[in-house]
C-alpha positions in Angstrom: 95.3 150.6 15.0 97.8 147.8 14.4 100.8 147.5 16.7 103.9 149.2 15.3 106.8 146.9 14.5 108.8 149.4 16.5 106.7 148.9 19.7 108.5 147.6 22.8 109.5 144.0 22.2 108.2 141.4 24.5 110.2 138.4 25.6 109.2 135.2 23.7 110.5 131.7 24.1 111.5 131.7 20.5 114.3 134.1 21.5 116.0 131.1 23.1 116.2 129.2 19.9 119.8 127.9 19.2 120.1 130.4 16.4 120.1 133.1 19.0 122.5 131.5 21.5 125.5 133.4 20.0 123.7 136.7 20.7 122.8 135.8 24.3 126.4 134.5 24.9 128.0 137.6 23.4 125.9 140.1 25.4 126.1 137.9 28.5 129.9 138.0 28.3 129.8 141.7 27.7 127.5 142.3 30.7 129.7 140.1 32.9 132.9 141.8 31.7 131.7 145.4 32.4 130.3 144.5 35.7 133.2 142.6 37.3 136.0 145.0 36.2 136.7 148.5 37.6 136.0 151.4 35.2 139.7 152.3 35.0 140.5 148.9 33.6 137.5 149.0 31.3 138.8 152.3 29.9 142.2 150.9 29.2 140.8 147.8 27.6 138.3 149.7 25.4 140.9 152.1 24.1 143.4 149.3 23.6 140.8 147.4 21.5 140.3 150.6 19.4 143.9 151.0 18.7 144.3 147.4 17.8 141.3 147.6 15.4 143.1 150.3 13.4 145.2 147.4 11.9 142.1 145.9 10.4 140.1 149.0 9.6 142.3 150.6 7.0 139.3 151.9 5.0 137.8 153.6 8.0 141.2 155.1 8.9 141.2 156.6 5.5 137.6 157.9 5.9 138.5 159.5 9.3 141.6 161.1 7.9 139.9 162.4 4.8 137.1 163.9 7.0 139.7 165.8 9.0 141.3 167.0 5.8 138.0 168.4 4.6 136.8 169.8 7.9 140.1 171.1 9.2 142.4 171.8 6.2 144.8 173.7 8.4 145.6 170.6 10.4 149.0 169.2 9.6 149.6 165.5 8.7 151.2 164.6 12.1 148.4 166.1 14.1 145.8 164.4 11.8 147.4 161.0 12.4 147.4 161.5 16.1 143.8 162.6 16.0 142.7 159.5 14.0 144.5 157.2 16.5 142.8 158.9 19.4 139.5 158.6 17.6 139.9 154.9 17.0 140.8 154.4 20.7 137.5 156.1 21.6 135.7 154.0 19.0 136.9 150.9 20.8 135.8 152.4 24.1 132.4 152.9 22.6 131.7 149.1 22.9 132.6 149.2 26.6 130.4 152.3 27.0 127.5 150.5 25.4 127.9 147.6 27.8 128.1 150.1 30.8 125.0 151.9 29.6 122.9 148.7 29.0 124.1 146.6 31.9 125.3 148.7 34.8 122.9 149.3 37.7 121.9 152.9 38.2 123.8 153.3 41.5 127.1 152.5 39.8 126.3 154.4 36.6 125.7 157.6 38.6 129.3 157.5 39.7 130.4 158.2 36.1 128.4 161.3 35.4 129.0 164.9 36.2 126.0 167.3 35.9 127.6 170.4 34.5 124.4 172.3 33.5 121.0 170.9 32.5 118.9 173.5 34.3 117.3 174.8 31.1 115.8 171.4 30.5 114.2 171.4 34.0 112.8 174.9 33.4 111.2 173.8 30.1 109.8 170.7 31.9 108.3 172.9 34.6 106.7 175.1 32.0 105.4 172.1 30.0 107.3 173.0 26.9 108.5 170.3 24.5 112.2 170.2 23.8 114.0 169.0 20.7 117.2 167.9 22.5 119.8 168.1 19.7 122.8 165.9 20.3 125.6 164.6 18.0 126.9 161.2 17.1 129.4 161.1 19.9 131.0 157.7 20.3 129.7 157.8 23.9 126.1 158.7 22.8 124.6 155.7 24.7 126.2 157.0 27.9 124.8 160.5 27.3 121.2 159.4 26.8 121.1 157.3 29.9 122.9 160.0 31.9 120.1 162.4 31.0 117.6 159.8 32.2 119.4 159.4 35.5 119.3 163.2 36.0 115.6 163.1 35.5 115.7 164.9 32.1 115.6 161.9 29.7 113.3 161.6 26.8 112.3 159.7 23.7 114.9 158.3 21.3 114.3 157.2 17.7 114.7 153.4 17.4 115.5 151.1 14.5 114.9 147.4 15.4 117.4 144.8 14.8 116.5 141.9 12.5 117.5 139.4 15.2 114.7 139.2 17.8 117.0 138.4 20.7 119.4 141.3 19.8 116.4 143.6 19.3 115.0 142.7 22.8 118.4 143.2 24.5 119.0 146.5 22.7 115.6 147.9 23.5 115.9 147.0 27.2 119.4 148.5 27.3 118.3 151.8 25.8 115.2 152.3 27.9 116.7 152.6 31.4 115.9 155.3 33.9 112.8 156.7 32.2 114.0 156.9 28.6 111.7 155.7 26.0 112.0 154.6 22.3 109.8 155.3 19.3 109.6 154.4 15.7 112.4 156.4 13.9 110.1 156.8 10.9 107.0 157.9 12.9 107.1 161.7 12.4 103.5 162.1 13.6 104.4 160.5 16.9 107.5 162.8 17.2 105.3 165.8 16.7 102.8 164.5 19.4 105.6 164.0 21.9 106.9 167.5 21.5 103.5 169.1 21.6 102.8 167.2 24.8 105.8 168.9 26.4 108.1 165.9 26.3 111.8 165.7 25.2 112.9 164.2 21.9 116.5 163.2 21.2 117.5 164.3 17.8 120.8 164.0 15.9 121.2 166.5 13.1 124.9 166.0 12.5 125.2 163.3 9.9 124.8 163.1 6.1 121.4 161.4 5.7 121.3 161.7 1.9 119.6 164.2 -0.5 116.0 163.6 0.7 114.8 166.4 3.0 118.2 167.9 3.1 119.9 171.2 2.1 123.5 172.1 1.4 125.0 174.5 3.9 128.4 175.2 5.6 129.7 172.6 8.1 133.3 173.2 9.4 135.3 174.1 6.2 132.9 172.5 3.7 130.6 175.1 2.3 128.0 172.7 0.8 127.6 169.9 3.4 124.5 167.9 3.0 122.4 168.7 6.1 119.0 167.4 7.3 116.0 169.8 7.4 114.4 167.6 10.0 115.2 170.0 12.8 113.2 172.8 11.2 110.3 170.6 10.3 109.9 169.5 13.9 110.5 173.0 15.3 108.1 174.7 13.0 105.3 172.2 13.5 105.5 172.1 17.3 106.9 175.4 18.4 109.2 173.5 20.7 112.4 174.6 22.4 115.6 173.6 20.8 118.5 172.7 23.2 121.9 171.4 22.1 123.2 168.7 24.5 126.4 166.6 25.0 128.0 164.2 27.4 131.7 163.9 26.6 134.2 162.1 28.7 136.7 164.3 30.5 140.3 163.7 31.4 139.2 162.1 34.7 137.1 159.5 32.9 133.8 161.2 34.0 131.1 162.2 31.5 130.1 165.9 31.7 126.4 166.3 30.9 125.7 169.7 29.4 122.5 171.1 28.0 122.8 174.8 28.9 121.2 176.9 26.3 117.9 177.2 24.5 118.4 178.4 20.9 114.9 178.5 19.4 114.4 182.3 19.8 116.7 183.2 16.9 116.1 179.9 14.9 114.9 180.7 11.4 112.2 178.1 11.3 110.6 179.1 8.0 113.8 179.1 6.0 115.1 175.6 5.8 118.5 176.5 4.5 119.1 179.2 7.0 117.8 177.0 9.8 120.2 174.1 8.8 123.2 176.5 8.7 122.1 178.0 12.1 121.9 174.5 13.6 125.3 173.4 12.1 126.9 176.2 14.1 125.8 174.7 17.3 126.6 171.2 16.1 130.2 172.3 15.5 130.2 173.9 19.0 129.2 170.5 20.5 131.7 168.5 18.5 134.5 170.9 19.4 134.0 170.2 23.1 135.8 166.9 22.5 136.4 166.5 18.8 138.3 163.2 19.1 135.1 161.6 20.6 132.9 162.3 17.6 132.2 159.7 14.9 134.7 160.7 12.2 134.6 157.2 10.7 131.3 158.2 9.0 131.4 159.7 5.5 130.0 163.0 6.6 130.6 164.7 3.2 129.6 162.0 0.8 126.5 163.6 -0.8 127.2 166.3 -3.3 125.0 169.3 -4.1 125.6 168.6 -7.8 123.3 165.7 -8.6 125.5 164.6 -11.4 128.5 164.3 -9.1 129.1 160.7 -8.0 128.2 160.0 -4.4 131.3 159.8 -2.2 133.5 161.5 -4.8 135.3 163.4 -2.0 136.5 160.1 -0.6 137.9 158.7 -3.9 
């Protein structure tokens, strides 16, 4: 069998070619920056960068605001504006959090995380049962994944390689700390093997991935939100446990790691539409733990159930 292009990249001298010097310099400065400054300062800098970026990201400001209009129609304009600003601050902090995740030593990283409840993951591990660990596109997702690894309940994450070989190498190494592993995001067979072997697979069912392998079900106030059926495909073919998990930052700047319930008992695996609607209820629950820390800049409601409706019409 040929080696997958998504296999772990190995360091090569070609990565030191002058065309890659900007990548090495950029990540080197980020690594230095996050390691020499205290977290309290990093938090202020990250959020400040996010607020400053609002001036140049007007289109994304509009997307975030429109998403909130669609998801929470009862939210007034003033609250929506405040929400968007907070969301942008957290988006700026996401860059710092990526640097922390990829470049902090484990002993320092541990100081940031609070284990609220991940016992169900340990129980499934002890019983050899595979777990589809359903998270959301939180702006601090990188932190969450490594935190679960630090707590001994990490797993496999889907990986899309970067076209630049140096960037790809750094990214892969940064995301595979503390026992976490990466696999080809298109390799469904490997995902099924992982779950059947009793391993954990990180899965993100919260975005609009397009019409292929999707159904249209309620998500917040939208009754026909395009939602992936991937969760039910993996659950049905592997008989795995399904555990929603999150790692949002609290008011003290700590990341609360929660994976406290196993929801597969009532999951309607054989009905893709019912299964997607069921999963969206838990996705909403996760997001509402810290809604300003979710990726509202993504056009979550761009794909319409009516195939004749222009894509993204809700954002026009």
